[in-house]
C-alpha positions in Angstrom: -14.2 -137.7 -78.1 -15.1 -140.5 -75.9 -18.2 -141.2 -77.8 -16.2 -141.2 -81.0 -13.7 -143.5 -79.6 -16.3 -145.9 -78.3 -18.1 -146.0 -81.7 -14.8 -146.6 -83.4 -13.9 -149.4 -81.0 -17.4 -150.9 -81.6 -16.8 -150.7 -85.3 -13.4 -152.1 -85.0 -14.7 -155.0 -82.9 -17.5 -155.7 -85.4 -15.0 -155.8 -88.2 -12.8 -158.2 -86.2 -15.7 -160.5 -85.4 -16.8 -160.5 -89.1 -13.3 -161.2 -90.2 -13.1 -164.1 -87.6 -16.4 -165.5 -88.8 -15.3 -165.3 -92.4 -12.0 -167.0 -91.6 -13.9 -169.7 -89.6 -16.4 -170.4 -92.5 -13.5 -170.5 -95.0 -11.6 -172.9 -92.7 -14.7 -175.1 -92.4 -15.3 -175.0 -96.1 -11.8 -176.0 -96.9 -12.1 -178.8 -94.4 -15.2 -180.1 -96.1 -13.6 -179.9 -99.5 -10.5 -181.8 -98.4 -12.7 -184.5 -96.7 -14.7 -184.9 -99.9 -11.5 -185.0 -102.0 -10.1 -187.7 -99.7 -13.2 -189.8 -99.9 -13.2 -189.4 -103.7 -9.6 -190.6 -103.8 -10.3 -193.6 -101.5 -13.3 -194.5 -103.7 -11.4 -194.2 -107.0 -8.4 -196.4 -105.5 -11.0 -199.0 -104.5 -12.6 -199.1 -107.9 -9.3 -199.2 -109.7 -8.3 -202.1 -107.6 -11.5 -203.9 -108.5 -11.1 -203.1 -112.2 -7.4 -204.3 -112.2 -8.5 -207.5 -110.5 -11.3 -208.2 -113.0 -9.0 -207.5 -115.9 -6.4 -209.9 -114.5 -9.1 -212.6 -114.1 -10.4 -212.1 -117.7 -6.8 -212.3 -119.0 -6.1 -215.5 -117.1 -9.4 -217.0 -118.4 -8.6 -216.0 -122.0 -5.1 -217.5 -121.8 -6.6 -220.8 -120.4 -9.3 -221.0 -123.0 -8.4 -222.2 -126.5 -8.3 -219.4 -129.1 -11.4 -218.8 -131.2 -11.1 -219.9 -134.9 -12.0 -217.3 -137.4 -14.8 -218.4 -139.7 -13.8 -219.3 -143.2 -15.2 -217.2 -146.0 -16.7 -219.2 -148.7 -16.1 -218.2 -152.3 -18.9 -218.0 -154.9 -17.5 -221.0 -156.6 -17.4 -223.1 -153.5 -20.9 -222.0 -152.6 -22.1 -223.0 -156.1 -20.4 -226.4 -155.8 -21.8 -227.0 -152.4 -25.3 -226.1 -153.6 -25.0 -228.4 -156.7 -23.8 -231.3 -154.5 -26.6 -230.7 -152.0 -29.2 -230.9 -154.9 -27.6 -234.0 -156.4 -27.7 -235.6 -152.8 -31.3 -234.7 -152.6 -32.0 -236.2 -155.9 -30.3 -239.4 -154.9 -32.2 -239.6 -151.7 -35.6 -239.2 -153.6 -34.5 -241.8 -156.2 -33.7 -244.3 -153.4 -37.0 -243.6 -151.6 -38.9 -244.1 -154.9 -37.0 -247.3 -155.7 -37.7 -248.6 -152.1 -41.4 -247.6 -152.4 -41.6 -249.3 -155.8 -39.9 -252.4 -154.5 -42.2 -252.7 -151.4 -45.3 -252.0 -153.5 -44.3 -254.5 -156.2 -43.6 -257.4 -153.7 -47.1 -257.9 -152.3 -48.6 -257.5 -155.8 -46.2 -260.2 -157.3 -47.0 -262.5 -154.3 -50.7 -262.1 -154.8 -50.5 -262.8 -158.5 -48.5 -266.0 -157.9 -50.9 -267.3 -155.3 -54.0 -266.3 -157.2 -53.2 -267.4 -160.7 -51.1 -270.7 -160.9 -53.0 -271.6 -164.2 -52.0 -268.4 -165.9 -48.3 -269.1 -165.5 -48.5 -272.2 -167.8 -50.2 -270.1 -170.5 -47.6 -267.3 -170.2 -44.8 -269.8 -170.5 -46.2 -271.1 -173.8 -46.3 -267.7 -175.4 -42.7 -266.5 -176.2 -43.6 -262.7 -176.0 -44.9 -262.9 -172.4 -41.7 -264.8 -171.3 -39.5 -262.2 -172.9 -41.3 -259.4 -171.1 -40.9 -261.3 -167.7 -37.1 -261.7 -168.3 -36.7 -258.0 -169.1 -38.4 -256.8 -165.9 -35.7 -258.0 -163.5 -33.0 -256.3 -165.5 -34.7 -252.9 -165.3 -35.3 -253.4 -161.6 -31.5 -254.1 -161.2 -30.8 -251.0 -163.3 -33.0 -248.9 -161.1 -31.4 -250.3 -158.0 -27.9 -249.5 -159.4 -28.9 -245.9 -160.5 -28.7 -244.3 -157.0 -25.0 -245.4 -156.7 -24.1 -243.8 -160.1 -25.8 -240.7 -159.0 -23.9 -240.7 -155.7 -20.7 -240.9 -157.6 -21.7 -238.0 -159.7 -22.5 -235.9 -156.5 -19.0 -236.4 -155.3 -17.5 -235.5 -158.7 -17.7 -231.7 -158.6 -14.6 -231.3 -156.5 -12.6 -233.6 -158.9 -13.9 -231.8 -161.9 -13.0 -228.5 -160.4 -9.4 -229.6 -159.7 -9.2 -230.9 -163.2 -10.3 -227.7 -164.8 -7.8 -225.7 -162.6 -5.1 -228.1 -163.8 -6.0 -227.8 -167.4 -6.0 -224.0 -167.2 -2.6 -224.0 -165.5 -1.2 -226.3 -168.2 -2.6 -224.5 -171.2 -2.3 -220.7 -170.8 -2.9 -220.3 -174.5 -6.4 -221.5 -174.2 -7.4 -218.2 -172.7 -6.3 -216.3 -175.8 -8.3 -218.4 -178.2 -11.8 -217.4 -179.4 -14.7 -219.1 -177.6 -15.4 -221.5 -180.6 -11.9 -222.9 -180.3 -12.2 -223.4 -176.5 -15.5 -225.4 -176.9 -14.0 -227.6 -179.7 -11.3 -228.7 -177.3 -13.8 -229.7 -174.6 
């Protein structure tokens, strides 16, 4: 019996040591887990504080800055009117350039003719047709110079025309019911 009791004591001691080792490893694992959880909580608190500080800074900057304006959407009619005005302005510019080029090109030629042919002027003055043509030339130059101003007025006109047509439509609701022939007759 003594051998059995010694074996039993050895087995019991082994069981106790294994249980103690398991308890120690569990305690160590739990300590590591709690340490990691605490480190995670500290890191999350730090990141949250940084995020809140950044949001507060952005909000303060947004309140200090003027609000952004929303872009205005253009309607098809306003786009068409803008396009027409731009094309008219371009036409005016080209007309002005052409008139200026013609004026600068005509000035040296006229001066050269006057200096080179003083005898020819006496002959032209004697013929009535030649004098009439000379008198007509300055008028056409004056008309050409005045033409860009008239075109510029027409370029500004689309807005006024659009307002007038809106006013006409509002004043005459029966015009929409009439057939197209009757509408064109009024215009």
